C-alpha positions, -999 to 999 in steps of 0.1 A, spaced: -3 0 -3 15 30 -9 10 57 21 17 95 5 26 125 25 26 161 12 66 178 9 67 206 33 95 224 9 58 225 -16 34 232 15 51 262 25 58 272 -12 23 298 -14 44 317 15 69 329 -5 49 340 -32 30 366 -9 30 405 -14 28 426 17 8 454 15 20 471 41 46 464 74 21 444 92 14 423 65 55 413 64 57 407 99 26 385 102 43 366 69 78 368 82 65 348 115 45 321 102 73 314 81 92 310 109 64 291 126 65 266 99 102 261 98 100 256 138 78 227 128 101 212 103 126 213 123 106 195 153 90 173 125 129 161 119 138 156 152 108 136 158 119 110 130 151 110 149 134 96 183 94 93 181 78 97 212 43 104 224 53 131 241 69 145 207 41 139 192 12 156 214 36 183 210 41 188 177 -1 180 169 -7 211 199 21 236 173 4 225 142 -29 235 159 -18 265 168 -4 274 136 -36 271 119 -54 287 144 -30 321 137 -58 350 126 -33 381 107 -45 409 95 -33 394 61 -61 374 40 -43 358 18 -17 347 46 -52 334 62 -58 314 35 -26 296 33 -28 290 67 -65 272 63 -44 248 30 -25 236 59 -55 230 83 -75 211 53 -37 195 41 -31 181 79 -35 142 77 -7 146 44 19 165 60 17 152 95 14 116 84 54 113 96 38 111 133 26 78 122 52 65 100 86 86 112 102 68 79 83 91 57 107 120 41 95 156 49 101 166 16 101 154 -21 137 173 -25 166 161 -32 195 171 -6 
């Protein structure tokens, strides 16, 4: 059976294409990008040592990220897309051997 997970590099890409209209948008986009990559680092560490505690913490971190509401509506749409793709983005929590991205090293 094929187990599908989404690539985090591709999932983050829409954030790179957002154009801030003002300083509040710029700050919000940068903050969300920082949160995404912190989550990615935690998923990378989880793959090395998967524990129930780390799994719960990552699930909570992802939920906090997706619950973020910003003054930038396009950014809010990206966050909603993360939530819609939650299962595929966090599939590594159930299958730690899955890669987090499909980009060559």
